[in-house]
MILUMPA-259051 format. One line per field, with one value per residue (C-alpha): chain; residue in one letter; x, y, z; residue number from 1. Coordinates in Angstrom, 2 decimals, padded with zeros to 5 digits. Example, Ala and Ser with C-alpha at 12.3 -4.5 7.8 and 13.67 -1.06 7.14 Angstrom:
residues 2
c <- c(A:A) .
r <- c(A:S) .
u <- c(012.30:013.67) .
v <- c(-004.50:-001.06) .
w <- c(007.80:007.14) .
k <- c(1:2) .
***
This chain:
residues 244
c <- c(A:A:A:A:A:A:A:A:A:A:A:A:A:A:A:A:A:A:A:A:A:A:A:A:A:A:A:A:A:A:A:A:A:A:A:A:A:A:A:A:A:A:A:A:A:A:A:A:A:A:A:A:A:A:A:A:A:A:A:A:A:A:A:A:A:A:A:A:A:A:A:A:A:A:A:A:A:A:A:A:A:A:A:A:A:A:A:A:A:A:A:A:A:A:A:A:A:A:A:A:A:A:A:A:A:A:A:A:A:A:A:A:A:A:A:A:A:A:A:A:A:A:A:A:A:A:A:A:A:A:A:A:A:A:A:A:A:A:A:A:A:A:A:A:A:A:A:A:A:A:A:A:A:A:A:A:A:A:A:A:A:A:A:A:A:A:A:A:A:A:A:A:A:A:A:A:A:A:A:A:A:A:A:A:A:A:A:A:A:A:A:A:A:A:A:A:A:A:A:A:A:A:A:A:A:A:A:A:A:A:A:A:A:A:A:A:A:A:A:A:A:A:A:A:A:A:A:A:A:A:A:A:A:A:A:A:A:A:A:A:A:A:A:A) .
r <- c(M:K:R:I:I:A:V:I:P:A:R:Y:Q:S:T:R:F:P:G:K:P:L:A:L:I:A:G:K:A:M:I:Q:R:V:Y:E:R:V:S:S:V:E:E:I:S:Q:V:L:V:A:T:D:D:Q:R:I:N:D:C:V:I:N:F:G:G:K:C:V:M:T:G:K:C:N:C:G:T:E:R:V:Y:E:A:V:K:N:V:E:C:D:I:V:L:N:V:Q:G:D:E:P:L:I:K:K:E:M:I:L:D:V:L:S:V:F:E:E:N:A:D:I:Y:I:P:M:A:T:L:K:K:E:I:T:E:K:G:D:I:E:N:P:N:I:V:K:V:V:T:D:I:Q:G:K:A:L:Y:F:S:R:F:P:I:P:Y:N:R:D:K:T:Q:D:I:S:Y:F:K:H:I:G:I:Y:G:Y:D:R:G:F:L:E:K:Y:V:G:M:E:R:S:P:L:E:I:S:E:N:L:E:Q:L:R:A:L:E:N:G:Y:D:I:Y:V:K:R:T:E:F:D:S:I:G:V:D:L:A:E:H:V:K:K:I:E:E:A:L:K:N:E) .
u <- c(003.37:000.76:-002.84:-004.52:-008.28:-009.80:-013.29:-015.39:-018.07:-021.13:-024.44:-027.47:-028.64:-026.80:-028.12:-026.70:-026.77:-029.06:-028.13:-024.77:-023.00:-025.42:-025.01:-023.99:-020.64:-020.09:-022.43:-021.12:-022.32:-019.87:-019.43:-018.38:-015.74:-014.27:-014.37:-012.57:-009.82:-009.17:-009.23:-006.41:-003.94:-002.19:-001.13:-004.76:-006.04:-009.75:-012.03:-015.41:-018.18:-019.86:-023.39:-026.68:-028.73:-030.11:-029.98:-026.24:-025.77:-027.69:-025.66:-022.36:-023.47:-024.69:-021.30:-019.54:-018.24:-018.39:-020.60:-021.25:-024.49:-023.93:-026.13:-026.43:-023.03:-021.97:-019.19:-017.34:-014.70:-017.34:-018.88:-015.47:-015.03:-018.46:-017.30:-014.03:-014.74:-014.85:-012.09:-008.43:-006.13:-003.25:-004.05:-007.46:-007.85:-010.80:-011.41:-014.26:-017.12:-017.39:-013.82:-014.24:-010.89:-008.87:-005.44:-003.50:-000.50:-002.47:-003.40:000.24:001.28:-000.86:000.45:004.03:003.61:003.28:006.08:008.58:007.91:007.77:009.50:007.01:003.41:001.27:-002.35:-003.59:-002.21:-003.58:-002.50:-002.14:-001.59:-000.51:-003.35:-002.67:-006.07:-006.59:-010.33:-009.84:-008.24:-011.49:-013.74:-015.16:-015.80:-012.04:-010.50:-007.12:-004.44:-001.35:001.40:004.47:008.04:007.70:004.69:002.12:-001.17:-001.58:-005.11:-007.65:-010.14:-012.64:-011.25:-008.06:-005.16:-002.57:-003.83:-001.66:-001.61:001.06:-000.08:003.29:003.67:005.43:002.56:001.63:-001.81:-002.47:-005.65:-006.48:-007.03:-009.72:-008.17:-007.12:-005.05:-005.57:-003.73:-006.38:-006.07:-006.45:-009.62:-011.23:-010.11:-011.49:-015.04:-014.94:-014.35:-017.18:-017.68:-015.41:-016.20:-013.93:-015.15:-018.72:-017.84:-015.94:-017.82:-014.46:-014.16:-010.33:-010.37:-011.68:-008.29:-006.33:-008.49:-007.85:-004.08:-003.42:-001.02:-002.16:000.77:000.24:002.20:002.48:001.33:001.54:-001.58:-005.09:-008.62:-011.97:-014.67:-018.34:-020.38:-023.10:-024.92:-023.27:-019.84:-020.63:-019.95:-016.60:-015.67:-016.71:-014.53:-011.61:-012.07:-011.80:-008.52:-006.93) .
v <- c(016.44:013.72:014.83:013.42:013.34:012.42:010.96:010.50:007.86:008.45:006.64:007.45:003.90:002.11:-000.87:000.26:004.05:005.37:008.84:008.91:011.18:013.90:013.26:016.44:016.35:019.48:021.40:020.18:017.32:014.42:014.54:018.19:017.36:014.64:016.92:019.74:017.45:015.96:019.40:020.55:018.31:020.55:017.63:016.88:018.66:018.14:016.66:015.15:013.51:010.62:009.70:008.35:010.36:013.83:014.81:014.24:016.04:019.06:019.12:019.12:021.86:023.96:023.94:024.78:021.32:019.45:016.39:013.82:011.85:008.18:005.21:002.05:000.59:-002.61:-000.94:002.30:001.63:001.30:004.58:006.26:005.15:006.53:009.93:010.04:008.03:011.21:013.04:013.13:012.12:009.81:008.71:008.41:008.46:006.82:008.33:006.85:009.22:008.02:008.99:012.55:012.36:011.34:012.93:014.70:012.53:009.37:010.65:011.59:008.10:006.56:008.96:008.22:004.59:005.82:008.38:005.96:003.26:005.37:002.65:-000.04:-000.48:000.12:-000.83:-000.07:001.16:001.36:001.55:-000.63:000.18:-002.16:-003.10:-002.21:-002.96:-006.71:-006.40:-005.04:-008.29:-010.24:-007.40:-008.28:-004.58:-003.99:-005.51:-007.17:-007.45:-009.63:-008.68:-010.26:-009.08:-006.58:-004.96:-006.40:-007.67:-011.41:-011.25:-009.06:-010.53:-009.70:-012.75:-012.45:-013.17:-014.57:-017.42:-017.67:-021.46:-021.78:-018.68:-016.98:-013.43:-011.93:-012.02:-008.61:-007.88:-005.05:-003.10:-002.11:001.63:002.06:004.70:003.63:004.99:003.61:003.89:005.45:002.66:-000.05:001.51:001.04:-002.61:-003.16:-002.16:-004.54:-007.52:-009.62:-009.56:-012.32:-015.19:-013.96:-010.39:-011.58:-013.89:-011.27:-008.27:-006.64:-005.01:-005.04:-008.84:-008.55:-007.12:-009.87:-012.66:-011.35:-011.36:-007.65:-006.40:-004.13:-002.30:-001.70:000.96:000.92:004.13:005.33:007.41:006.22:007.37:006.58:005.43:006.08:002.87:003.61:006.73:006.47:006.88:010.56:011.51:009.71:011.75:015.00:014.19:013.39:016.74:018.55:016.80:017.56) .
w <- c(-034.96:-034.70:-034.53:-031.44:-030.93:-027.56:-027.40:-024.27:-024.92:-022.75:-022.65:-020.53:-019.89:-017.11:-015.19:-011.86:-012.31:-015.08:-016.31:-014.56:-017.11:-016.00:-012.27:-010.47:-008.71:-006.62:-008.91:-012.28:-014.45:-014.38:-018.16:-017.89:-015.28:-017.50:-020.55:-018.76:-017.48:-020.90:-022.51:-020.22:-022.08:-024.61:-026.82:-027.69:-030.79:-030.15:-027.49:-028.39:-026.41:-028.24:-027.18:-028.47:-025.96:-026.64:-022.96:-022.81:-026.12:-024.81:-021.58:-023.48:-025.85:-022.91:-021.16:-024.43:-025.36:-028.65:-029.00:-031.72:-031.82:-032.63:-033.37:-031.30:-030.37:-028.62:-026.63:-025.99:-028.63:-031.33:-030.16:-030.27:-033.88:-034.80:-033.52:-035.49:-038.63:-040.72:-038.83:-039.93:-037.08:-036.14:-032.59:-030.93:-027.16:-025.43:-021.99:-019.98:-019.24:-015.64:-014.63:-013.29:-011.46:-014.52:-014.28:-017.00:-016.14:-016.94:-020.38:-021.02:-019.87:-022.63:-025.26:-024.21:-025.33:-028.93:-028.56:-026.99:-029.59:-032.73:-034.76:-033.70:-034.80:-031.71:-032.45:-028.96:-025.62:-022.09:-018.43:-015.36:-011.69:-008.94:-006.61:-002.98:-001.45:-001.01:-001.42:-004.93:-006.08:-005.67:-006.85:-010.32:-011.01:-010.94:-014.05:-013.67:-016.36:-016.83:-019.27:-020.84:-020.26:-023.11:-021.49:-023.87:-022.47:-022.14:-020.72:-018.95:-016.50:-013.79:-012.00:-009.88:-012.24:-011.95:-009.76:-006.65:-006.37:-003.66:-001.72:-002.04:-000.78:-003.78:-006.28:-007.69:-009.07:-011.47:-012.01:-015.57:-015.90:-018.55:-020.79:-024.29:-027.12:-030.63:-033.88:-036.15:-038.72:-036.11:-034.74:-038.13:-038.17:-034.66:-035.54:-038.50:-036.20:-034.80:-031.04:-029.74:-027.32:-024.50:-024.96:-024.48:-021.57:-019.54:-021.00:-021.74:-025.16:-025.20:-025.42:-028.99:-030.01:-028.24:-029.64:-033.13:-032.64:-032.04:-029.36:-026.56:-024.97:-021.26:-019.39:-015.62:-013.98:-010.41:-010.81:-010.10:-010.68:-009.10:-011.49:-010.76:-010.92:-008.37:-007.18:-003.76:-005.40:-006.09:-002.47:-002.62:-005.70:-004.03:-001.02:-003.31:-005.11:-001.78:-001.08:-004.45) .
k <- c(1:2:3:4:5:6:7:8:9:10:11:12:13:14:15:16:17:18:19:20:21:22:23:24:25:26:27:28:29:30:31:32:33:34:35:36:37:38:39:40:41:42:43:44:45:46:47:48:49:50:51:52:53:54:55:56:57:58:59:60:61:62:63:64:65:66:67:68:69:70:71:72:73:74:75:76:77:78:79:80:81:82:83:84:85:86:87:88:89:90:91:92:93:94:95:96:97:98:99:100:101:102:103:104:105:106:107:108:109:110:111:112:113:114:115:116:117:118:119:120:121:122:123:124:125:126:127:128:129:130:131:132:133:134:135:136:137:138:139:140:141:142:143:144:145:146:147:148:149:150:151:152:153:154:155:156:157:158:159:160:161:162:163:164:165:166:167:168:169:170:171:172:173:174:175:176:177:178:179:180:181:182:183:184:185:186:187:188:189:190:191:192:193:194:195:196:197:198:199:200:201:202:203:204:205:206:207:208:209:210:211:212:213:214:215:216:217:218:219:220:221:222:223:224:225:226:227:228:229:230:231:232:233:234:235:236:237:238:239:240:241:242:243:244) .
***
């Protein structure tokens, strides 16, 4: 049995929504809702929150979770590594701290990439979902991904990709779902790489792996989640919780 550790990177500072991990959603801090959902997956050996903020650390400890204080990091993946660098494990999951509606099935989808390709080296795995709302295609806050015929990522962008030059009707666009699985050894290699030009340009940390020649396996999922980017998104999450 492979040992799987899940890490939820959470930082207090956010340009558009400062302190959002502590935002109350139907009476519970958002970070607690994410933690509880991830903890419901039996295949995961341990769940950790990784943060550089004492307020988030205190919140996690108060609801009975486990938290690791980290130093300054350039991205969530670096923060995840800080949390597990002294922990023995085989696979590390990175679940965004602003995804309070993350579904168990989505986490299992990521883990299945490693299980179904046991004879192949999988440095990194993630998810995609077909975009059904036209407005989402042009939205730079929704990251798009294109993959090859083997399901490996070709590119991630905030721009609509692929470009529909001839305006055909059969073009499919896929949203990147921001949950990652890493081979433990690759995670250590990742943090040793310099921030890459495309990563900086798009502000997408996964591009660092692609620019350095590593494959990212992308599985299609039918499940979706609603990320919290702005304070007004909290009400949308609360409505979605009522409907679940």
